[in-house]
C-alpha positions as protocol buffer text, in pm:
chain_id: "A"
residue {
  index: 1
  type: MET
  ca { x: -930 y: 1100 z: 1754 }
}
residue {
  index: 2
  type: ILE
  ca { x: -880 y: 1390 z: 1996 }
}
residue {
  index: 3
  type: TYR
  ca { x: -708 y: 1162 z: 2243 }
}
residue {
  index: 4
  type: ASN
  ca { x: -446 y: 1088 z: 1980 }
}
residue {
  index: 5
  type: TYR
  ca { x: -386 y: 1461 z: 1934 }
}
residue {
  index: 6
  type: ILE
  ca { x: -314 y: 1496 z: 2306 }
}
residue {
  index: 7
  type: GLU
  ca { x: -68 y: 1208 z: 2297 }
}
residue {
  index: 8
  type: ARG
  ca { x: 123 y: 1356 z: 2005 }
}
residue {
  index: 9
  type: VAL
  ca { x: 181 y: 1690 z: 2181 }
}
residue {
  index: 10
  type: HIS
  ca { x: 388 y: 1522 z: 2449 }
}
residue {
  index: 11
  type: GLU
  ca { x: 575 y: 1258 z: 2250 }
}
residue {
  index: 12
  type: GLY
  ca { x: 951 y: 1296 z: 2204 }
}
residue {
  index: 13
  type: LYS
  ca { x: 1149 y: 1194 z: 1897 }
}
residue {
  index: 14
  type: VAL
  ca { x: 1199 y: 832 z: 2000 }
}
residue {
  index: 15
  type: GLU
  ca { x: 835 y: 798 z: 2098 }
}
residue {
  index: 16
  type: GLU
  ca { x: 739 y: 937 z: 1756 }
}
residue {
  index: 17
  type: LEU
  ca { x: 948 y: 666 z: 1590 }
}
residue {
  index: 18
  type: ILE
  ca { x: 786 y: 398 z: 1804 }
}
residue {
  index: 19
  type: ASP
  ca { x: 446 y: 544 z: 1716 }
}
residue {
  index: 20
  type: LEU
  ca { x: 546 y: 525 z: 1350 }
}
residue {
  index: 21
  type: PHE
  ca { x: 648 y: 163 z: 1402 }
}
residue {
  index: 22
  type: ASN
  ca { x: 311 y: 84 z: 1553 }
}
residue {
  index: 23
  type: LYS
  ca { x: 120 y: 255 z: 1270 }
}
residue {
  index: 24
  type: VAL
  ca { x: 322 y: 67 z: 1011 }
}
residue {
  index: 25
  type: LYS
  ca { x: 273 y: -256 z: 1199 }
}
residue {
  index: 26
  type: VAL
  ca { x: -105 y: -219 z: 1202 }
}
residue {
  index: 27
  type: LYS
  ca { x: -117 y: -143 z: 830 }
}
residue {
  index: 28
  type: ALA
  ca { x: 120 y: -427 z: 748 }
}
residue {
  index: 29
  type: VAL
  ca { x: -19 y: -719 z: 941 }
}
residue {
  index: 30
  type: GLY
  ca { x: -369 y: -619 z: 1039 }
}
residue {
  index: 31
  type: ILE
  ca { x: -566 y: -571 z: 1355 }
}
residue {
  index: 32
  type: LEU
  ca { x: -454 y: -897 z: 1510 }
}
residue {
  index: 33
  type: LEU
  ca { x: -103 y: -775 z: 1575 }
}
residue {
  index: 34
  type: VAL
  ca { x: -214 y: -495 z: 1804 }
}
residue {
  index: 35
  type: VAL
  ca { x: -100 y: -728 z: 2074 }
}
residue {
  index: 36
  type: SER
  ca { x: 244 y: -714 z: 2223 }
}
residue {
  index: 37
  type: LEU
  ca { x: 454 y: -841 z: 1931 }
}
residue {
  index: 38
  type: ILE
  ca { x: 728 y: -577 z: 1935 }
}
residue {
  index: 39
  type: PHE
  ca { x: 1025 y: -693 z: 2137 }
}
residue {
  index: 40
  type: LEU
  ca { x: 1370 y: -710 z: 1986 }
}
residue {
  index: 41
  type: MET
  ca { x: 1676 y: -902 z: 2101 }
}
residue {
  index: 42
  type: SER
  ca { x: 2039 y: -891 z: 1996 }
}
residue {
  index: 43
  type: GLY
  ca { x: 2387 y: -875 z: 2152 }
}
residue {
  index: 44
  type: CYS
  ca { x: 2542 y: -1079 z: 2432 }
}
residue {
  index: 45
  type: VAL
  ca { x: 2324 y: -1281 z: 2670 }
}
residue {
  index: 46
  type: ASN
  ca { x: 2358 y: -1477 z: 2989 }
}
residue {
  index: 47
  type: GLN
  ca { x: 2298 y: -1848 z: 3013 }
}
residue {
  index: 48
  type: SER
  ca { x: 2054 y: -2041 z: 3230 }
}
residue {
  index: 49
  type: ALA
  ca { x: 1934 y: -2398 z: 3246 }
}
residue {
  index: 50
  type: LYS
  ca { x: 1621 y: -2300 z: 3051 }
}
residue {
  index: 51
  type: GLY
  ca { x: 1805 y: -2104 z: 2779 }
}
residue {
  index: 52
  type: GLU
  ca { x: 1965 y: -1771 z: 2703 }
}
residue {
  index: 53
  type: ILE
  ca { x: 1843 y: -1470 z: 2901 }
}
residue {
  index: 54
  type: VAL
  ca { x: 1814 y: -1106 z: 2794 }
}
residue {
  index: 55
  type: ALA
  ca { x: 1695 y: -968 z: 3129 }
}
residue {
  index: 56
  type: LYS
  ca { x: 1601 y: -1057 z: 3486 }
}
residue {
  index: 57
  type: VAL
  ca { x: 1319 y: -872 z: 3661 }
}
residue {
  index: 58
  type: ASN
  ca { x: 1285 y: -923 z: 4036 }
}
residue {
  index: 59
  type: GLY
  ca { x: 1429 y: -1271 z: 3983 }
}
residue {
  index: 60
  type: ASP
  ca { x: 1208 y: -1361 z: 3685 }
}
residue {
  index: 61
  type: SER
  ca { x: 1382 y: -1419 z: 3352 }
}
residue {
  index: 62
  type: ILE
  ca { x: 1305 y: -1286 z: 3006 }
}
residue {
  index: 63
  type: TYR
  ca { x: 1434 y: -1534 z: 2750 }
}
residue {
  index: 64
  type: LYS
  ca { x: 1597 y: -1487 z: 2413 }
}
residue {
  index: 65
  type: GLU
  ca { x: 1352 y: -1731 z: 2257 }
}
residue {
  index: 66
  type: ASP
  ca { x: 1058 y: -1506 z: 2349 }
}
residue {
  index: 67
  type: PHE
  ca { x: 1238 y: -1206 z: 2201 }
}
residue {
  index: 68
  type: GLU
  ca { x: 1304 y: -1383 z: 1874 }
}
residue {
  index: 69
  type: LYS
  ca { x: 946 y: -1505 z: 1831 }
}
residue {
  index: 70
  type: ASP
  ca { x: 812 y: -1154 z: 1870 }
}
residue {
  index: 71
  type: PHE
  ca { x: 1088 y: -985 z: 1677 }
}
residue {
  index: 72
  type: ASN
  ca { x: 1060 y: -1201 z: 1364 }
}
residue {
  index: 73
  type: ILE
  ca { x: 692 y: -1108 z: 1328 }
}
residue {
  index: 74
  type: TYR
  ca { x: 755 y: -743 z: 1405 }
}
residue {
  index: 75
  type: LYS
  ca { x: 1069 y: -703 z: 1193 }
}
residue {
  index: 76
  type: ASN
  ca { x: 910 y: -852 z: 882 }
}
residue {
  index: 77
  type: ALA
  ca { x: 608 y: -622 z: 912 }
}
residue {
  index: 78
  type: VAL
  ca { x: 802 y: -302 z: 973 }
}
residue {
  index: 79
  type: GLU
  ca { x: 1097 y: -358 z: 740 }
}
residue {
  index: 80
  type: SER
  ca { x: 866 y: -439 z: 449 }
}
residue {
  index: 81
  type: LYS
  ca { x: 706 y: -97 z: 491 }
}
residue {
  index: 82
  type: VAL
  ca { x: 990 y: 138 z: 590 }
}
residue {
  index: 83
  type: GLY
  ca { x: 1272 y: -44 z: 407 }
}
residue {
  index: 84
  type: PRO
  ca { x: 1600 y: -188 z: 538 }
}
residue {
  index: 85
  type: GLU
  ca { x: 1787 y: 145 z: 545 }
}
residue {
  index: 86
  type: ILE
  ca { x: 1541 y: 319 z: 776 }
}
residue {
  index: 87
  type: TRP
  ca { x: 1509 y: 7 z: 989 }
}
residue {
  index: 88
  type: LYS
  ca { x: 1887 y: -2 z: 1045 }
}
residue {
  index: 89
  type: LYS
  ca { x: 1885 y: 359 z: 1164 }
}
residue {
  index: 90
  type: LEU
  ca { x: 1610 y: 293 z: 1417 }
}
residue {
  index: 91
  type: GLU
  ca { x: 1709 y: -55 z: 1529 }
}
residue {
  index: 92
  type: GLU
  ca { x: 1949 y: 24 z: 1814 }
}
residue {
  index: 93
  type: GLU
  ca { x: 1720 y: 267 z: 1993 }
}
residue {
  index: 94
  type: ALA
  ca { x: 1418 y: 48 z: 1925 }
}
residue {
  index: 95
  type: MET
  ca { x: 1599 y: -242 z: 2089 }
}
residue {
  index: 96
  type: ARG
  ca { x: 1647 y: -54 z: 2413 }
}
residue {
  index: 97
  type: ARG
  ca { x: 1295 y: 86 z: 2416 }
}
residue {
  index: 98
  type: PHE
  ca { x: 1126 y: -243 z: 2343 }
}
residue {
  index: 99
  type: LEU
  ca { x: 1334 y: -436 z: 2593 }
}
residue {
  index: 100
  type: ASP
  ca { x: 1233 y: -187 z: 2860 }
}
residue {
  index: 101
  type: LYS
  ca { x: 871 y: -222 z: 2751 }
}
residue {
  index: 102
  type: LEU
  ca { x: 892 y: -596 z: 2802 }
}
residue {
  index: 103
  type: ILE
  ca { x: 1054 y: -543 z: 3142 }
}
residue {
  index: 104
  type: ILE
  ca { x: 768 y: -314 z: 3245 }
}
residue {
  index: 105
  type: GLU
  ca { x: 515 y: -572 z: 3131 }
}
residue {
  index: 106
  type: LYS
  ca { x: 690 y: -832 z: 3344 }
}
residue {
  index: 107
  type: ILE
  ca { x: 668 y: -595 z: 3643 }
}
residue {
  index: 108
  type: ILE
  ca { x: 297 y: -538 z: 3576 }
}
residue {
  index: 109
  type: SER
  ca { x: 242 y: -913 z: 3567 }
}
residue {
  index: 110
  type: GLN
  ca { x: 416 y: -946 z: 3904 }
}
residue {
  index: 111
  type: GLU
  ca { x: 211 y: -662 z: 4056 }
}
residue {
  index: 112
  type: ALA
  ca { x: -112 y: -809 z: 3918 }
}
residue {
  index: 113
  type: GLU
  ca { x: -30 y: -1139 z: 4084 }
}
residue {
  index: 114
  type: LYS
  ca { x: 19 y: -960 z: 4418 }
}
residue {
  index: 115
  type: LEU
  ca { x: -330 y: -811 z: 4380 }
}
residue {
  index: 116
  type: GLY
  ca { x: -478 y: -1150 z: 4303 }
}
residue {
  index: 117
  type: LEU
  ca { x: -579 y: -1052 z: 3950 }
}
residue {
  index: 118
  type: LYS
  ca { x: -639 y: -1347 z: 3719 }
}
residue {
  index: 119
  type: VAL
  ca { x: -750 y: -1409 z: 3362 }
}
residue {
  index: 120
  type: THR
  ca { x: -997 y: -1690 z: 3295 }
}
residue {
  index: 121
  type: ASP
  ca { x: -1009 y: -1912 z: 2988 }
}
residue {
  index: 122
  type: GLU
  ca { x: -1355 y: -1770 z: 2918 }
}
residue {
  index: 123
  type: GLU
  ca { x: -1214 y: -1416 z: 2902 }
}
residue {
  index: 124
  type: VAL
  ca { x: -941 y: -1526 z: 2663 }
}
residue {
  index: 125
  type: ASP
  ca { x: -1188 y: -1711 z: 2440 }
}
residue {
  index: 126
  type: LYS
  ca { x: -1418 y: -1408 z: 2431 }
}
residue {
  index: 127
  type: GLU
  ca { x: -1135 y: -1179 z: 2325 }
}
residue {
  index: 128
  type: ILE
  ca { x: -1020 y: -1422 z: 2058 }
}
residue {
  index: 129
  type: LYS
  ca { x: -1374 y: -1429 z: 1919 }
}
residue {
  index: 130
  type: ASN
  ca { x: -1354 y: -1051 z: 1891 }
}
residue {
  index: 131
  type: TYR
  ca { x: -1041 y: -1087 z: 1678 }
}
residue {
  index: 132
  type: ILE
  ca { x: -1199 y: -1361 z: 1466 }
}
residue {
  index: 133
  type: SER
  ca { x: -1487 y: -1123 z: 1389 }
}
residue {
  index: 134
  type: TYR
  ca { x: -1248 y: -921 z: 1173 }
}
residue {
  index: 135
  type: PHE
  ca { x: -1224 y: -1220 z: 938 }
}
residue {
  index: 136
  type: GLU
  ca { x: -1480 y: -1395 z: 720 }
}
residue {
  index: 137
  type: ASN
  ca { x: -1471 y: -1702 z: 944 }
}
residue {
  index: 138
  type: GLU
  ca { x: -1255 y: -1893 z: 1190 }
}
residue {
  index: 139
  type: GLU
  ca { x: -1071 y: -2075 z: 912 }
}
residue {
  index: 140
  type: LYS
  ca { x: -955 y: -1743 z: 765 }
}
residue {
  index: 141
  type: PHE
  ca { x: -837 y: -1641 z: 1111 }
}
residue {
  index: 142
  type: LYS
  ca { x: -635 y: -1961 z: 1151 }
}
residue {
  index: 143
  type: GLU
  ca { x: -495 y: -1920 z: 802 }
}
residue {
  index: 144
  type: PHE
  ca { x: -377 y: -1571 z: 893 }
}
residue {
  index: 145
  type: LEU
  ca { x: -202 y: -1701 z: 1204 }
}
residue {
  index: 146
  type: LYS
  ca { x: -30 y: -1969 z: 1000 }
}
residue {
  index: 147
  type: GLN
  ca { x: 87 y: -1724 z: 734 }
}
residue {
  index: 148
  type: SER
  ca { x: 222 y: -1497 z: 1009 }
}
residue {
  index: 149
  type: ASN
  ca { x: 403 y: -1788 z: 1179 }
}
residue {
  index: 150
  type: ILE
  ca { x: 195 y: -1744 z: 1494 }
}
residue {
  index: 151
  type: THR
  ca { x: 75 y: -2057 z: 1670 }
}
residue {
  index: 152
  type: GLU
  ca { x: -268 y: -2056 z: 1832 }
}
residue {
  index: 153
  type: GLU
  ca { x: -105 y: -2137 z: 2165 }
}
residue {
  index: 154
  type: TYR
  ca { x: 128 y: -1838 z: 2135 }
}
residue {
  index: 155
  type: PHE
  ca { x: -154 y: -1607 z: 2031 }
}
residue {
  index: 156
  type: LYS
  ca { x: -363 y: -1716 z: 2331 }
}
residue {
  index: 157
  type: LYS
  ca { x: -69 y: -1647 z: 2559 }
}
residue {
  index: 158
  type: GLU
  ca { x: -33 y: -1294 z: 2420 }
}
residue {
  index: 159
  type: ILE
  ca { x: -405 y: -1228 z: 2454 }
}
residue {
  index: 160
  type: LYS
  ca { x: -398 y: -1349 z: 2814 }
}
residue {
  index: 161
  type: LYS
  ca { x: -107 y: -1117 z: 2889 }
}
residue {
  index: 162
  type: GLU
  ca { x: -284 y: -818 z: 2735 }
}
residue {
  index: 163
  type: ILE
  ca { x: -601 y: -884 z: 2934 }
}
residue {
  index: 164
  type: LEU
  ca { x: -402 y: -907 z: 3257 }
}
residue {
  index: 165
  type: ILE
  ca { x: -225 y: -577 z: 3184 }
}
residue {
  index: 166
  type: SER
  ca { x: -562 y: -417 z: 3111 }
}
residue {
  index: 167
  type: LYS
  ca { x: -705 y: -546 z: 3439 }
}
residue {
  index: 168
  type: TYR
  ca { x: -408 y: -411 z: 3633 }
}
residue {
  index: 169
  type: LYS
  ca { x: -441 y: -70 z: 3470 }
}
residue {
  index: 170
  type: GLU
  ca { x: -812 y: -63 z: 3549 }
}
residue {
  index: 171
  type: GLU
  ca { x: -735 y: -147 z: 3913 }
}
residue {
  index: 172
  type: VAL
  ca { x: -485 y: 139 z: 3939 }
}
residue {
  index: 173
  type: LEU
  ca { x: -702 y: 393 z: 3756 }
}
residue {
  index: 174
  type: LYS
  ca { x: -1011 y: 336 z: 3970 }
}
residue {
  index: 175
  type: ASP
  ca { x: -842 y: 518 z: 4259 }
}
residue {
  index: 176
  type: ILE
  ca { x: -730 y: 817 z: 4048 }
}
residue {
  index: 177
  type: GLU
  ca { x: -955 y: 1125 z: 4030 }
}
residue {
  index: 178
  type: ILE
  ca { x: -882 y: 1421 z: 3802 }
}
residue {
  index: 179
  type: PRO
  ca { x: -1041 y: 1751 z: 3918 }
}
residue {
  index: 180
  type: ILE
  ca { x: -1236 y: 1929 z: 3644 }
}
residue {
  index: 181
  type: ASP
  ca { x: -1030 y: 2246 z: 3704 }
}
residue {
  index: 182
  type: GLU
  ca { x: -713 y: 2053 z: 3625 }
}
residue {
  index: 183
  type: ALA
  ca { x: -866 y: 1927 z: 3300 }
}
residue {
  index: 184
  type: LYS
  ca { x: -974 y: 2281 z: 3205 }
}
residue {
  index: 185
  type: LYS
  ca { x: -627 y: 2419 z: 3274 }
}
residue {
  index: 186
  type: TYR
  ca { x: -475 y: 2150 z: 3056 }
}
residue {
  index: 187
  type: TYR
  ca { x: -716 y: 2242 z: 2775 }
}
residue {
  index: 188
  type: GLU
  ca { x: -632 y: 2613 z: 2799 }
}
residue {
  index: 189
  type: ASP
  ca { x: -256 y: 2553 z: 2819 }
}
residue {
  index: 190
  type: ASN
  ca { x: -259 y: 2322 z: 2515 }
}
residue {
  index: 191
  type: ILE
  ca { x: -533 y: 2476 z: 2305 }
}
residue {
  index: 192
  type: ASP
  ca { x: -356 y: 2415 z: 1973 }
}
residue {
  index: 193
  type: SER
  ca { x: -354 y: 2040 z: 2028 }
}
residue {
  index: 194
  type: PHE
  ca { x: -734 y: 2042 z: 2012 }
}
residue {
  index: 195
  type: ARG
  ca { x: -746 y: 2199 z: 1668 }
}
residue {
  index: 196
  type: ASP
  ca { x: -812 y: 1972 z: 1372 }
}
residue {
  index: 197
  type: TYR
  ca { x: -632 y: 2148 z: 1087 }
}
residue {
  index: 198
  type: ARG
  ca { x: -605 y: 1965 z: 755 }
}
residue {
  index: 199
  type: VAL
  ca { x: -588 y: 2051 z: 389 }
}
residue {
  index: 200
  type: ARG
  ca { x: -676 y: 1848 z: 83 }
}
residue {
  index: 201
  type: ALA
  ca { x: -379 y: 1872 z: -150 }
}
residue {
  index: 202
  type: ARG
  ca { x: -261 y: 1773 z: -494 }
}
residue {
  index: 203
  type: HIS
  ca { x: 98 y: 1790 z: -608 }
}
residue {
  index: 204
  type: ILE
  ca { x: 321 y: 1750 z: -909 }
}
residue {
  index: 205
  type: LEU
  ca { x: 666 y: 1602 z: -850 }
}
residue {
  index: 206
  type: VAL
  ca { x: 948 y: 1630 z: -1105 }
}
residue {
  index: 207
  type: LYS
  ca { x: 1322 y: 1566 z: -1098 }
}
residue {
  index: 208
  type: THR
  ca { x: 1459 y: 1906 z: -1203 }
}
residue {
  index: 209
  type: GLU
  ca { x: 1395 y: 2268 z: -1115 }
}
residue {
  index: 210
  type: ASP
  ca { x: 1370 y: 2360 z: -1484 }
}
residue {
  index: 211
  type: GLU
  ca { x: 1084 y: 2112 z: -1529 }
}
residue {
  index: 212
  type: ALA
  ca { x: 910 y: 2256 z: -1224 }
}
residue {
  index: 213
  type: LYS
  ca { x: 948 y: 2613 z: -1356 }
}
residue {
  index: 214
  type: GLU
  ca { x: 794 y: 2517 z: -1689 }
}
residue {
  index: 215
  type: ILE
  ca { x: 500 y: 2344 z: -1517 }
}
residue {
  index: 216
  type: LEU
  ca { x: 444 y: 2642 z: -1287 }
}
residue {
  index: 217
  type: LYS
  ca { x: 438 y: 2869 z: -1592 }
}
residue {
  index: 218
  type: GLN
  ca { x: 172 y: 2648 z: -1755 }
}
residue {
  index: 219
  type: LEU
  ca { x: -37 y: 2652 z: -1438 }
}
residue {
  index: 220
  type: LYS
  ca { x: -24 y: 3032 z: -1424 }
}
residue {
  index: 221
  type: ASN
  ca { x: -146 y: 3034 z: -1783 }
}
residue {
  index: 222
  type: GLY
  ca { x: -454 y: 2835 z: -1683 }
}
residue {
  index: 223
  type: LYS
  ca { x: -349 y: 2474 z: -1745 }
}
residue {
  index: 224
  type: ASP
  ca { x: -550 y: 2224 z: -1536 }
}
residue {
  index: 225
  type: PHE
  ca { x: -350 y: 2106 z: -1233 }
}
residue {
  index: 226
  type: ALA
  ca { x: -485 y: 1750 z: -1226 }
}
residue {
  index: 227
  type: GLU
  ca { x: -420 y: 1700 z: -1598 }
}
residue {
  index: 228
  type: LEU
  ca { x: -64 y: 1828 z: -1565 }
}
residue {
  index: 229
  type: ALA
  ca { x: -8 y: 1599 z: -1268 }
}
residue {
  index: 230
  type: LYS
  ca { x: -118 y: 1300 z: -1475 }
}
residue {
  index: 231
  type: GLU
  ca { x: 113 y: 1402 z: -1760 }
}
residue {
  index: 232
  type: LYS
  ca { x: 423 y: 1519 z: -1576 }
}
residue {
  index: 233
  type: SER
  ca { x: 438 y: 1397 z: -1215 }
}
residue {
  index: 234
  type: ILE
  ca { x: 672 y: 1110 z: -1124 }
}
residue {
  index: 235
  type: CYS
  ca { x: 484 y: 1045 z: -799 }
}
residue {
  index: 236
  type: PRO
  ca { x: 251 y: 740 z: -784 }
}
residue {
  index: 237
  type: SER
  ca { x: -29 y: 989 z: -708 }
}
residue {
  index: 238
  type: ALA
  ca { x: -5 y: 1105 z: -1071 }
}
residue {
  index: 239
  type: SER
  ca { x: -269 y: 852 z: -1175 }
}
residue {
  index: 240
  type: LYS
  ca { x: -512 y: 1034 z: -944 }
}
residue {
  index: 241
  type: GLY
  ca { x: -421 y: 1377 z: -1072 }
}
residue {
  index: 242
  type: GLY
  ca { x: -172 y: 1423 z: -789 }
}
residue {
  index: 243
  type: ASP
  ca { x: -443 y: 1390 z: -522 }
}
residue {
  index: 244
  type: LEU
  ca { x: -295 y: 1316 z: -178 }
}
residue {
  index: 245
  type: GLY
  ca { x: -620 y: 1342 z: 16 }
}
residue {
  index: 246
  type: TYR
  ca { x: -630 y: 1534 z: 344 }
}
residue {
  index: 247
  type: ILE
  ca { x: -300 y: 1597 z: 520 }
}
residue {
  index: 248
  type: GLY
  ca { x: -237 y: 1743 z: 865 }
}
residue {
  index: 249
  type: LYS
  ca { x: 46 y: 1820 z: 1103 }
}
residue {
  index: 250
  type: ASP
  ca { x: 79 y: 1453 z: 1195 }
}
residue {
  index: 251
  type: SER
  ca { x: 90 y: 1324 z: 836 }
}
residue {
  index: 252
  type: MET
  ca { x: 396 y: 1119 z: 745 }
}
residue {
  index: 253
  type: LEU
  ca { x: 530 y: 1357 z: 481 }
}
residue {
  index: 254
  type: LEU
  ca { x: 858 y: 1538 z: 428 }
}
residue {
  index: 255
  type: PRO
  ca { x: 871 y: 1845 z: 659 }
}
residue {
  index: 256
  type: GLU
  ca { x: 932 y: 2098 z: 379 }
}
residue {
  index: 257
  type: PHE
  ca { x: 640 y: 1963 z: 180 }
}
residue {
  index: 258
  type: LYS
  ca { x: 405 y: 1954 z: 477 }
}
residue {
  index: 259
  type: LYS
  ca { x: 494 y: 2308 z: 587 }
}
residue {
  index: 260
  type: ALA
  ca { x: 427 y: 2444 z: 239 }
}
residue {
  index: 261
  type: ALA
  ca { x: 98 y: 2256 z: 197 }
}
residue {
  index: 262
  type: LEU
  ca { x: -41 y: 2361 z: 535 }
}
residue {
  index: 263
  type: SER
  ca { x: 38 y: 2728 z: 463 }
}
residue {
  index: 264
  type: LEU
  ca { x: -186 y: 2739 z: 155 }
}
residue {
  index: 265
  type: GLU
  ca { x: -551 y: 2840 z: 133 }
}
residue {
  index: 266
  type: PRO
  ca { x: -803 y: 2655 z: -87 }
}
residue {
  index: 267
  type: GLY
  ca { x: -741 y: 2738 z: -453 }
}
residue {
  index: 268
  type: GLN
  ca { x: -382 y: 2849 z: -397 }
}
residue {
  index: 269
  type: ILE
  ca { x: -84 y: 2696 z: -577 }
}
residue {
  index: 270
  type: SER
  ca { x: 258 y: 2696 z: -412 }
}
residue {
  index: 271
  type: ASP
  ca { x: 588 y: 2812 z: -551 }
}
residue {
  index: 272
  type: ILE
  ca { x: 840 y: 2537 z: -623 }
}
residue {
  index: 273
  type: VAL
  ca { x: 914 y: 2331 z: -310 }
}
residue {
  index: 274
  type: LYS
  ca { x: 1243 y: 2140 z: -304 }
}
residue {
  index: 275
  type: THR
  ca { x: 1274 y: 1818 z: -103 }
}
residue {
  index: 276
  type: GLU
  ca { x: 1498 y: 1513 z: -114 }
}
residue {
  index: 277
  type: LYS
  ca { x: 1247 y: 1357 z: -355 }
}
residue {
  index: 278
  type: GLY
  ca { x: 1273 y: 1635 z: -614 }
}
residue {
  index: 279
  type: TYR
  ca { x: 1076 y: 1950 z: -695 }
}
residue {
  index: 280
  type: HIS
  ca { x: 710 y: 1983 z: -600 }
}
residue {
  index: 281
  type: ILE
  ca { x: 427 y: 2215 z: -692 }
}
residue {
  index: 282
  type: ILE
  ca { x: 133 y: 2192 z: -452 }
}
residue {
  index: 283
  type: LYS
  ca { x: -229 y: 2293 z: -484 }
}
residue {
  index: 284
  type: VAL
  ca { x: -474 y: 2300 z: -193 }
}
residue {
  index: 285
  type: GLU
  ca { x: -838 y: 2236 z: -279 }
}
residue {
  index: 286
  type: ASP
  ca { x: -1008 y: 2228 z: 61 }
}
residue {
  index: 287
  type: LYS
  ca { x: -935 y: 2305 z: 426 }
}
residue {
  index: 288
  type: ILE
  ca { x: -1069 y: 2177 z: 757 }
}
residue {
  index: 289
  type: ASP
  ca { x: -1005 y: 2403 z: 1057 }
}
residue {
  index: 290
  type: LYS
  ca { x: -1203 y: 2305 z: 1367 }
}
residue {
  index: 291
  type: LEU
  ca { x: -1124 y: 2390 z: 1727 }
}
residue {
  index: 292
  type: TYR
  ca { x: -1288 y: 2138 z: 1960 }
}
residue {
  index: 293
  type: SER
  ca { x: -1457 y: 2287 z: 2265 }
}
residue {
  index: 294
  type: PHE
  ca { x: -1367 y: 2181 z: 2619 }
}
residue {
  index: 295
  type: ASP
  ca { x: -1696 y: 1993 z: 2653 }
}
residue {
  index: 296
  type: GLU
  ca { x: -1619 y: 1797 z: 2335 }
}
residue {
  index: 297
  type: VAL
  ca { x: -1277 y: 1684 z: 2459 }
}
residue {
  index: 298
  type: LYS
  ca { x: -1325 y: 1681 z: 2837 }
}
residue {
  index: 299
  type: ASP
  ca { x: -1349 y: 1303 z: 2865 }
}
residue {
  index: 300
  type: ASP
  ca { x: -1042 y: 1255 z: 2645 }
}
residue {
  index: 301
  type: ILE
  ca { x: -840 y: 1500 z: 2855 }
}
residue {
  index: 302
  type: ILE
  ca { x: -939 y: 1328 z: 3179 }
}
residue {
  index: 303
  type: LYS
  ca { x: -850 y: 991 z: 3028 }
}
residue {
  index: 304
  type: TRP
  ca { x: -513 y: 1122 z: 2915 }
}
residue {
  index: 305
  type: LEU
  ca { x: -434 y: 1280 z: 3253 }
}
residue {
  index: 306
  type: LYS
  ca { x: -530 y: 955 z: 3426 }
}
residue {
  index: 307
  type: ASP
  ca { x: -302 y: 765 z: 3193 }
}
residue {
  index: 308
  type: LYS
  ca { x: -16 y: 999 z: 3282 }
}
residue {
  index: 309
  type: GLU
  ca { x: -72 y: 917 z: 3649 }
}
residue {
  index: 310
  type: TYR
  ca { x: -66 y: 549 z: 3555 }
}
residue {
  index: 311
  type: ASP
  ca { x: 261 y: 606 z: 3369 }
}
residue {
  index: 312
  type: LYS
  ca { x: 407 y: 767 z: 3682 }
}
residue {
  index: 313
  type: LYS
  ca { x: 309 y: 457 z: 3876 }
}
residue {
  index: 314
  type: LEU
  ca { x: 483 y: 232 z: 3623 }
}
residue {
  index: 315
  type: LYS
  ca { x: 792 y: 452 z: 3628 }
}
residue {
  index: 316
  type: GLU
  ca { x: 807 y: 426 z: 4006 }
}
residue {
  index: 317
  type: LEU
  ca { x: 771 y: 47 z: 3988 }
}
residue {
  index: 318
  type: ARG
  ca { x: 1045 y: 31 z: 3724 }
}
residue {
  index: 319
  type: GLU
  ca { x: 1283 y: 243 z: 3931 }
}
residue {
  index: 320
  type: ASN
  ca { x: 1229 y: 29 z: 4240 }
}
residue {
  index: 321
  type: ALA
  ca { x: 1251 y: -307 z: 4062 }
}
residue {
  index: 322
  type: ASP
  ca { x: 1559 y: -528 z: 4072 }
}
residue {
  index: 323
  type: VAL
  ca { x: 1641 y: -541 z: 3701 }
}
residue {
  index: 324
  type: GLU
  ca { x: 1943 y: -685 z: 3522 }
}
residue {
  index: 325
  type: THR
  ca { x: 1982 y: -662 z: 3145 }
}
residue {
  index: 326
  type: PHE
  ca { x: 2233 y: -854 z: 2936 }
}
residue {
  index: 327
  type: LEU
  ca { x: 2231 y: -666 z: 2607 }
}
residue {
  index: 328
  type: GLU
  ca { x: 2547 y: -491 z: 2491 }
}
């Protein structure tokens, strides 16, 4: 959990969108698709004897067919969750990011081959068994693949690729040492990223400000918040008395709403908060505010700093690679 906090501190806007994509993807299609099924292709392409190409990496081709297989799975999962309008806004930047991700994976594969790293059938079978364990039985697993339009052969290929990438990363990381003083400095410089701050909130959402004013008046006169939420709120959470559970700085909520909720203490009710959804009244019922000590997060910090060194290595490989792309 803490490791995720560290990652979020350093992510830019595009990376946040990609992180959102990944979260949506996991919720939409389950644990199995935490393999590399996120590469998009569109625009003009070159031709080769084997088919249309979207990129060449040190002489090796990335084919349109591979893009489309991955993209169809990914697009269906994401678009069903975020909707076509949001997808259209993110699509162009996602295309560039995901193509570059596939290029980097091709480079990693080439570097792994130079190091003599290999993946055995036994390793692939073992990993597939791990995935099957998330299902009732193997038949349910195969049924899931079929419903997702993923062949067993294709799934095995993706698993093999992921294992190879993992082996290469392990090989690179074994030579990287992070001094404890560097980890401590990182902790002190980024202390807020190690604070778990969340509030448990309820809200009432209505269409007009006049409705919100009337509800706020009733609340000040002692009306029960949960009962009013059930009666008046147009949010799906109304059936639960407006209960949204615990929300934090990384929650996927409208910024104005989140800012207002996180500023409240337990028992407090907000003034009227206007968002694009309407007019909200928020009540906070509980708060979690925990600062993790250095000893609690030391291993996560070291892991993160090692990963940043690994990222530098990949960036260097990418910059020195002979890459041609054929997307407009």
